[in-house]
GUROKE-875444 format. One line per 10 residues: number of its first residue (from 1); for each residue x, y, z of N, C-alpha, C. Coordinates in pm, whole numbers. Layout:
NUM) X/Y/Z/X/Y/Z/X/Y/Z; ...
This chain:
1) 3463/4332/10749/3439/4475/10729/3292/4498/10698; 3229/4600/10760/3087/4625/10743/3055/4694/10613; 2927/4716/10596/2878/4786/10478/2930/4930/10476; 2964/4978/10357/3001/5119/10344/2877/5197/10302; 2833/5287/10390/2715/5370/10364/2761/5515/10348; 2721/5578/10240/2760/5716/10213/2638/5808/10227; 2657/5917/10297/2551/6016/10316/2568/6128/10213; 2458/6157/10144/2454/6266/10046/2351/6368/10093; 2382/6496/10082/2283/6600/10107/2299/6707/10000; 2227/6817/10014/2239/6924/9914/2289/7052/9981
11) 2326/7147/9898/2394/7267/9949/2304/7356/10032; 2173/7334/10030/2087/7416/10116/2107/7382/10263; 2177/7270/10292/2205/7232/10431/2302/7327/10499; 2371/7408/10421/2465/7508/10475/2574/7445/10562; 2618/7325/10527/2727/7263/10602/2860/7321/10556; 2941/7373/10647/3075/7417/10608/3152/7301/10544; 3234/7331/10447/3304/7226/10373/3386/7135/10464; 3450/7193/10566/3532/7110/10654/3447/7018/10740; 3327/7062/10778/3238/6979/10857/3186/6863/10773; 3143/6893/10650/3095/6787/10562/3205/6684/10536
21) 3325/6732/10510/3437/6640/10482/3469/6555/10603; 3470/6615/10721/3503/6541/10842/3404/6428/10869; 3280/6448/10827/3176/6346/10850/3150/6260/10727; 3228/6280/10621/3212/6199/10501/3085/6226/10425; 3031/6346/10437/2904/6381/10371/2933/6443/10234; 2867/6390/10132/2881/6443/9997/2771/6546/9975; 2810/6668/9934/2714/6777/9918/2690/6805/9770; 2565/6794/9729/2525/6820/9591/2485/6967/9579; 2544/7043/9487/2507/7185/9476/2369/7202/9411; 2288/7291/9469/2166/7334/9404/2201/7432/9292
31) 2104/7460/9207/2129/7547/9093/2054/7678/9110; 2114/7786/9063/2049/7916/9065/2058/7975/8925; 1948/8036/8881/1941/8096/8747/1935/8247/8764; 2040/8315/8720/2050/8460/8731/2043/8518/8590; 1934/8589/8564/1911/8632/8427/1887/8510/8340; 1972/8489/8244/1959/8372/8156/2065/8266/8184; 2145/8287/8288/2258/8198/8315/2229/8106/8432; 2240/7977/8411/2220/7880/8518/2356/7838/8574; 2371/7849/8705/2497/7819/8772/2474/7724/8888; 2578/7650/8923/2572/7570/9044/2611/7657/9163
41) 2540/7639/9274/2573/7715/9394/2720/7694/9429; 2789/7804/9456/2932/7797/9486/3019/7839/9371; 2964/7840/9248/3041/7885/9133/3055/8038/9135; 3155/8092/9065/3164/8237/9052/3033/8294/8998; 2989/8403/9059/2862/8463/9020/2749/8430/9115; 2775/8339/9212/2669/8298/9304/2699/8335/9449; 2791/8426/9471/2823/8466/9608/2705/8541/9670; 2698/8549/9803/2590/8626/9866/2583/8770/9815; 2699/8832/9796/2701/8970/9746/2638/8979/9607; 2672/8883/9522/2623/8886/9384/2474/8855/9378
51) 2427/8763/9462/2284/8733/9466/2206/8854/9516; 2257/8917/9623/2189/9034/9678/2186/9146/9574; 2295/9164/9500/2300/9270/9398/2202/9241/9286; 2193/9116/9245/2099/9079/9139/1955/9103/9182; 1924/9066/9307/1788/9088/9357/1756/9237/9364; 1854/9315/9412/1834/9460/9427/1813/9528/9292; 1877/9475/9190/1865/9535/9057/1746/9481/8980; 1668/9395/9047/1548/9333/8988/1581/9241/8870; 1707/9193/8866/1742/9088/8772/1664/8962/8809; 1619/8890/8710/1546/8766/8738/1639/8666/8806
61) 1598/8619/8925/1675/8518/8998/1580/8405/9038; 1611/8285/8997/1529/8170/9033/1621/8052/9063; 1562/7943/9103/1642/7825/9136/1590/7705/9059; 1676/7605/9046/1633/7481/8982/1701/7364/9050; 1636/7251/9044/1687/7133/9112/1801/7070/9034; 1885/6992/9100/1984/6913/9026/1910/6814/8935; 1959/6791/8817/1894/6699/8724/1906/6555/8776; 1803/6473/8757/1814/6332/8796/1937/6264/8736; 1971/6301/8613/2088/6239/8549/2217/6271/8624; 2226/6393/8677/2345/6431/8752/2354/6351/8882
71) 2240/6330/8948/2241/6250/9071/2268/6104/9039; 2216/6055/8927/2245/5917/8885/2395/5897/8867; 2459/5995/8802/2603/5986/8781/2677/5987/8914; 2631/6069/9008/2693/6073/9141/2679/5938/9211; 2560/5880/9207/2539/5751/9275/2627/5643/9213; 2644/5648/9082/2733/5550/9017/2878/5568/9062; 2922/5695/9071/3059/5720/9116/3080/5672/9259; 2982/5695/9344/2995/5651/9483/2998/5498/9490; 2916/5433/9409/2916/5286/9406/3050/5234/9355; 3101/5298/9250/3232/5258/9197/3342/5280/9300
81) 3321/5377/9390/3419/5405/9493/3406/5316/9616; 3312/5224/9614/3300/5129/9723/3175/5138/9808; 3085/5232/9777/2962/5245/9856/2873/5123/9833; 2823/5068/9943/2726/4957/9936/2584/5009/9945; 2567/5121/10013/2436/5186/10026/2458/5337/10029; 2355/5410/9990/2359/5556/9992/2234/5606/10063; 2251/5706/10149/2137/5774/10208/2138/5918/10162; 2031/5957/10092/2021/6092/10034/1927/6174/10120; 1983/6270/10193/1908/6350/10292/1889/6490/10234; 1765/6523/10197/1744/6647/10121/1641/6741/10184
91) 1641/6864/10131/1546/6963/10177/1404/6924/10141; 1310/6987/10207/1169/6952/10194/1123/6941/10049; 1055/6831/10022/997/6813/9890/886/6911/9860; 834/6979/9965/733/7082/9945/793/7211/9890; 926/7224/9902/991/7349/9861/1078/7334/9736; 1115/7213/9702/1212/7195/9594/1189/7060/9526; 1223/7056/9398/1217/6931/9324/1339/6844/9343; 1433/6887/9429/1555/6809/9452/1523/6669/9501; 1427/6659/9591/1389/6528/9644/1340/6437/9532; 1256/6490/9445/1205/6409/9334/1318/6364/9242
101) 1414/6453/9217/1531/6415/9135/1605/6297/9199; 1622/6304/9332/1690/6195/9402/1610/6066/9393; 1479/6076/9406/1395/5956/9398/1403/5893/9259; 1401/5977/9156/1412/5926/9019/1547/5860/8996; 1653/5927/9044/1789/5872/9025/1807/5743/9103; 1742/5732/9218/1757/5613/9302/1704/5487/9234; 1605/5504/9146/1542/5387/9083/1640/5303/9004; 1736/5369/8940/1831/5297/8855/1973/5296/8911; 1986/5327/9039/2120/5330/9099/2174/5188/9113; 2306/5172/9104/2365/5038/9114/2367/4982/9256
111) 2341/5067/9354/2332/5023/9494/2204/5083/9553; 2153/5027/9663/2033/5084/9724/2055/5229/9768; 1957/5312/9738/1959/5453/9780/1833/5480/9861; 1851/5520/9987/1738/5558/10071/1726/5710/10067; 1613/5759/10017/1593/5902/10002/1507/5954/10118; 1556/6058/10185/1488/6112/10303/1437/6253/10274; 1306/6270/10289/1248/6405/10286/1248/6455/10430; 1340/6544/10462/1350/6593/10600/1237/6689/10634; 1167/6741/10532/1067/6846/10551/1129/6968/10620; 1258/6985/10596/1335/7093/10656/1417/7161/10548
121) 1486/7268/10587/1572/7341/10495/1676/7416/10576; 1787/7452/10511/1889/7531/10579/1960/7451/10687; 2003/7517/10794/2077/7448/10900/2002/7330/10960; 1868/7335/10960/1791/7220/11012/1818/7097/10927; 1827/7114/10796/1866/7004/10708/2008/6959/10741; 2095/7055/10766/2233/7020/10802/2240/6932/10925; 2161/6964/11026/2158/6881/11147/2110/6739/11115; 2011/6727/11027/1961/6595/10989/2068/6513/10916; 2141/6578/10826/2248/6508/10754/2358/6464/10850; 2390/6549/10946/2491/6512/11045/2445/6395/11131
131) 2316/6392/11164/2262/6280/11242/2277/6150/11164; 2250/6155/11034/2267/6036/10950/2413/5992/10948; 2503/6088/10934/2646/6056/10929/2695/5996/11060; 2648/6052/11171/2686/5998/11303/2635/5855/11318; 2513/5830/11270/2457/5695/11279/2538/5597/11195; 2573/5640/11075/2654/5555/10987/2789/5524/11051; 2850/5626/11111/2979/5606/11176/2971/5506/11290; 2851/5496/11350/2830/5402/11461/2787/5264/11412; 2782/5246/11278/2752/5115/11223/2611/5096/11171; 2534/5203/11162/2396/5192/11116/2388/5166/10966
141) 2280/5098/10927/2250/5082/10785/2192/5212/10732; 2173/5219/10601/2113/5340/10543/1972/5361/10597; 1895/5254/10610/1758/5265/10662/1758/5314/10806; 1849/5263/10887/1858/5306/11027/1904/5451/11036; 2000/5489/10953/2048/5627/10952/1939/5722/10906; 1856/5676/10813/1745/5758/10765/1649/5790/10879; 1624/5693/10963/1535/5717/11078/1595/5822/11172; 1726/5815/11191/1792/5914/11276/1783/6054/11214; 1799/6061/11082/1790/6191/11013/1649/6249/11028; 1548/6165/11007/1410/6212/11020/1380/6258/11162
151) 1428/6181/11258/1401/6215/11398/1465/6347/11436; 1589/6368/11390/1655/6493/11428/1591/6612/11356; 1553/6592/11231/1486/6700/11161/1356/6739/11233; 1282/6637/11279/1155/6663/11347/1175/6734/11481; 1290/6709/11544/1317/6769/11676/1382/6906/11665; 1418/6946/11544/1488/7072/11522/1389/7181/11481; 1413/7301/11529/1319/7412/11505/1392/7530/11444; 1327/7594/11349/1385/7711/11285/1282/7824/11279; 1326/7943/11318/1245/8063/11302/1327/8164/11224; 1260/8243/11140/1337/8342/11066/1256/8467/11038
161) 1331/8572/11012/1278/8705/10987/1323/8749/10849; 1233/8811/10774/1271/8868/10645/1230/9015/10642; 1310/9093/10572/1278/9235/10560/1152/9256/10477; 1131/9165/10380/1013/9173/10294/973/9032/10251; 844/9012/10232/794/8883/10183/799/8874/10031; 843/8979/9966/837/8985/9820/912/8869/9754; 1031/8837/9804/1111/8733/9739/1049/8594/9758; 993/8569/9876/922/8443/9897/800/8434/9807; 731/8547/9791/614/8548/9703/654/8521/9558; 760/8586/9513/805/8566/9375/839/8421/9347
171) 903/8357/9445/947/8219/9424/842/8114/9453; 723/8158/9490/616/8062/9518/640/7980/9643; 725/8029/9736/759/7951/9855/686/8000/9980; 589/8088/9962/536/8154/10080/426/8077/10151; 357/7986/10082/258/7902/10146/156/7983/10225; 130/7939/10347/29/8003/10431/68/8145/10471; 194/8180/10456/237/8315/10491/176/8419/10399; 118/8377/10288/58/8471/10194/-49/8558/10260; -111/8508/10364/-215/8583/10433/-160/8712/10493; -30/8718/10511/31/8837/10572/61/8946/10471
181) 53/8915/10344/99/9011/10243/27/9145/10252; -101/9142/10281/-178/9266/10282/-125/9369/10379; -67/9324/10489/-18/9420/10589/133/9414/10603; 199/9357/10503/344/9335/10515/422/9464/10532; 374/9572/10473/449/9696/10481/449/9753/10623; 349/9720/10702/337/9778/10836/399/9691/10944; 440/9568/10909/489/9477/11010/615/9407/10963; 681/9341/11059/797/9258/11029/755/9114/11050; 751/9034/10946/701/8897/10959/805/8801/11017; 762/8720/11112/841/8608/11161/781/8481/11103
191) 865/8397/11049/821/8278/10979/884/8154/11040; 826/8039/11009/885/7913/11052/858/7809/10943; 910/7688/10963/884/7578/10870/791/7481/10940; 677/7454/10878/581/7361/10936/528/7272/10825; 535/7141/10845/489/7051/10741/568/7062/10613; 692/7107/10626/778/7119/10509/759/7247/10429; 673/7337/10479/645/7462/10409/680/7583/10495; 701/7697/10428/719/7823/10499/581/7871/10542; 565/7899/10671/437/7949/10722/461/8069/10813; 359/8152/10823/365/8267/10911/356/8221/11056
201) 438/8280/11142/430/8249/11285/366/8364/11362; 421/8484/11342/363/8601/11406/417/8726/11340; 365/8840/11381/409/8968/11325/454/9060/11437; 559/9133/11412/607/9232/11509/624/9365/11436; 641/9471/11515/640/9604/11456/775/9656/11410; 883/9607/11472/1015/9659/11437/1114/9545/11419; 1223/9574/11348/1326/9472/11329/1394/9439/11461; 1407/9536/11549/1467/9509/11681/1380/9411/11760; 1250/9430/11754/1160/9338/11822/1164/9201/11757; 1183/9197/11626/1193/9069/11555/1311/8987/11607
211) 1426/9052/11624/1543/8980/11674/1520/8930/11816; 1458/9013/11898/1429/8972/12035/1334/8852/12038; 1236/8853/11949/1142/8741/11945/1207/8614/11892; 1298/8626/11795/1370/8508/11747/1443/8441/11863; 1506/8524/11945/1577/8473/12063/1480/8402/12157; 1369/8466/12187/1272/8408/12280/1213/8278/12226; 1179/8277/12099/1119/8158/12039/1217/8041/12036; 1343/8072/12006/1445/7966/12002/1464/7903/12139; 1469/7986/12241/1486/7935/12377/1366/7849/12418; 1248/7895/12385/1127/7820/12422/1118/7687/12349
221) 1170/7681/12226/1158/7560/12145/1235/7441/12205; 1340/7469/12280/1422/7362/12338/1429/7376/12490; 1320/7422/12548/1318/7449/12692/1349/7325/12775; 1309/7208/12726/1327/7086/12803/1444/7000/12755; 1531/7058/12673/1642/6983/12614/1770/7008/12693; 1841/6900/12726/1960/6913/12811/2079/6973/12737; 2099/6934/12611/2215/6980/12535/2167/7028/12399; 2213/7144/12359/2157/7213/12242/2268/7254/12146; 2238/7244/12016/2324/7302/11913/2247/7412/11842; 2318/7518/11804/2252/7637/11749/2329/7687/11627
231) 2253/7723/11523/2310/7791/11406/2227/7917/11380; 2296/8026/11354/2231/8150/11310/2270/8172/11164; 2169/8195/11080/2194/8216/10937/2145/8354/10897; 2204/8408/10791/2163/8541/10745/2199/8559/10599; 2146/8665/10541/2191/8709/10409/2217/8858/10415; 2341/8895/10400/2387/9034/10401/2339/9107/10527; 2349/9041/10640/2309/9104/10766/2398/9050/10877; 2527/9059/10854/2624/8996/10943/2620/9054/11085; 2602/9185/11096/2606/9246/11228/2489/9198/11314; 2371/9197/11256/2255/9149/11332/2269/9001/11365
241) 2325/8924/11272/2343/8781/11295/2441/8757/11411; 2548/8832/11414/2646/8816/11521/2586/8856/11656; 2504/8961/11654/2437/9003/11778/2346/8892/11830; 2268/8833/11740/2178/8724/11780/2257/8602/11827; 2367/8571/11759/2450/8457/11799/2508/8477/11939; 2551/8599/11968/2604/8628/12102/2496/8609/12208; 2376/8655/12179/2266/8639/12274/2231/8491/12291; 2234/8415/12183/2205/8272/12192/2310/8200/12278; 2436/8237/12258/2543/8177/12338/2524/8206/12486; 2479/8326/12517/2455/8362/12657/2337/8286/12714
251) 2230/8277/12636/2109/8211/12686/2128/8060/12705; 2210/8001/12620/2232/7856/12626/2366/7819/12689; 2426/7910/12760/2564/7892/12809/2589/7757/12874; 2499/7713/12959/2521/7587/13032/2475/7465/12956; 2412/7486/12840/2358/7372/12763/2414/7363/12622; 2492/7463/12582/2537/7473/12444/2650/7374/12414; 2635/7301/12305/2740/7212/12256/2821/7288/12151; 2950/7303/12175/3033/7380/12082/3001/7528/12090; 3006/7594/11976/2976/7737/11969/2854/7758/11880; 2798/7877/11886/2690/7912/11794/2752/7945/11659
261) 2723/7863/11559/2779/7887/11427/2695/7991/11354; 2763/8084/11289/2697/8185/11206/2733/8158/11062; 2634/8147/10978/2659/8120/10837/2576/8208/10747; 2631/8242/10631/2555/8321/10534/2494/8228/10431; 2370/8258/10394/2297/8174/10300/2368/8165/10166; 2355/8049/10105/2400/8034/9968/2298/8093/9872; 2330/8084/9743/2249/8150/9641/2107/8096/9634; 2090/7964/9645/1958/7905/9624/1859/7949/9731; 1900/7949/9856/1811/7995/9962/1800/8147/9961; 1911/8214/9939/1912/8359/9939/1818/8419/9836
271) 1806/8351/9722/1718/8401/9617/1573/8408/9661; 1536/8326/9758/1395/8320/9800/1362/8405/9921; 1464/8452/9993/1434/8531/10114/1484/8675/10105; 1588/8698/10027/1636/8834/10007/1729/8883/10117; 1800/8992/10090/1892/9050/10188/1818/9091/10315; 1888/9079/10429/1830/9117/10557/1771/9000/10634; 1761/8883/10570/1705/8767/10640/1794/8724/10756; 1730/8692/10869/1799/8637/10986/1722/8514/11029; 1792/8404/11058/1728/8282/11105/1804/8226/11222; 1733/8158/11310/1797/8082/11417/1742/7940/11413
281) 1832/7845/11420/1794/7704/11416/1849/7637/11541; 1763/7573/11618/1804/7507/11741/1772/7358/11733; 1865/7277/11782/1848/7133/11769/1900/7062/11894; 1827/6963/11943/1882/6880/12051/2011/6815/12003; 2115/6821/12082/2245/6767/12042/2240/6616/12039; 2322/6556/11953/2330/6411/11943/2386/6351/12072
């Protein structure tokens, strides 16, 4: 019998529970602080509706990483359950301290833990975690699966639109996009992830044009890819998300693997982008 390798990721990957379970992926919840109360993503009080309401009411909303001690306890439980190696696939270390927590916890873990900075977030992170799980299922070691996760993250592209840059500014996640703040009221910003950070891509005049450009950019990003997987994400903007997903399904009809999944952001990501956010993530299929 070969080595048992367990894949761990965090809740910013937006993996549906049934998908994570089917692939044996353990999902660590990120934390969100609403007012003075710190909660794990997924707990009562952290629904998209509640996060959007808190932001709208100007209640203080912030996020915090899982504690190294909590990840240490998880690694011990996985080792006690038979894991010989663990691969921890997390969101960009440029955006969150989650990666550092994993690195600290890995030092004293009872089994080897390979920590992967995907330099990605959201569904792009989810694709990387799935790549690691697929590699493990095919007999890969944690180190080999880590390479697959990094490669898929690097090949995956995400573009997104926000109604306002205010929430990204508040959370310190705006990076190079800060240059757009001066004219933010007159334009609709399109953003992407580059080098593990949120950066400005371009500006458009209307939200309708923003959705059209998301579609165009997504198609161009995988123009030379034979088989494509697509996720559309949003926060409190289901109608626009479904419209974009339908257009993506049409544009990728002959190349699409499965269906275009539509998912709503969890509390930790939602706190930084605010209601109205729409994202499209495209990835070469495994």
